[in-house]
NUTOR-925626 format. One line per 2 residues: number of its first residue (from 1); their letters; for each residue x, y, z of C-alpha. Coordinates in Angstrom, 1 decimal. Layout:
// NUTOR-925626
NUM	a	X/Y/Z | ...
***
This chain:
// NUTOR-925626
1	my	0.0/0.0/0.0 | 1.4/3.3/-1.0
3	gl	0.5/6.8/0.4 | 1.0/10.1/-1.5
5	yd	1.6/13.1/0.8 | 1.7/16.6/-0.3
7	ke	4.6/19.0/0.8 | 2.4/20.1/3.8
9	gi	2.5/16.4/5.0 | -1.2/15.9/4.2
11	lr	-2.1/12.4/2.9 | -3.7/13.0/-0.5
13	fv	-4.1/9.5/-1.9 | -3.7/5.9/-1.0
15	ds	-3.6/2.9/-3.3 | -2.0/-0.4/-3.5
17	dk	-0.5/0.4/-7.1 | 2.5/2.8/-7.0
19	da	1.6/3.9/-10.6 | -1.9/4.9/-9.5
21	ci	-0.4/7.2/-6.9 | 1.9/8.8/-9.5
23	ay	-1.0/9.2/-11.9 | -2.9/11.0/-9.1
25	ae	0.0/13.4/-8.6 | 0.2/14.1/-12.4
27	lf	-3.6/14.6/-12.6 | -3.5/17.3/-9.9
29	el	-0.2/18.7/-11.4 | 1.9/17.9/-8.3
31	gs	5.5/18.1/-9.3 | 7.9/15.7/-7.9
33	tn	9.3/18.2/-5.4 | 5.8/18.9/-4.1
35	yc	4.9/15.3/-3.0 | 6.4/12.2/-1.5
37	lm	5.3/8.6/-2.1 | 5.8/6.4/0.8
39	dl	5.3/2.6/1.0 | 2.9/2.4/4.0
41	dn	3.5/-1.3/4.7 | 7.2/-0.7/5.3
43	dt	6.6/2.5/7.3 | 4.4/0.8/9.8
45	kk	7.4/-1.4/10.8 | 9.5/1.7/11.0
47	vk	7.2/3.5/13.4 | 6.9/0.6/15.8
49	sn	10.5/0.3/16.2 | 11.3/4.0/16.3
51	tn	9.9/6.3/18.9 | 11.3/9.5/17.3
53	ld	8.4/10.5/15.0 | 10.0/13.5/13.3
55	qs	7.5/15.2/11.2 | 10.1/16.1/8.6
57	qg	9.6/14.0/5.5 | 12.8/15.1/3.6
59	vy	14.2/11.7/3.6 | 11.3/10.2/1.6
61	nn	11.1/13.2/-0.8 | 11.4/12.5/-4.6
***
């Protein structure tokens, strides 16, 4: 499952298909510097093992 977040950190779209998330970004003219695409399945494992929930998403930015 993938989540597409805008540069404000707001979840804009969720889908199991990565290409569908990218198509959503293109549809709403979100440039690659204005969104980040995150694999939500992998991130849940990271959150459980990491108590530092820094709001910065720069690491995941395209």
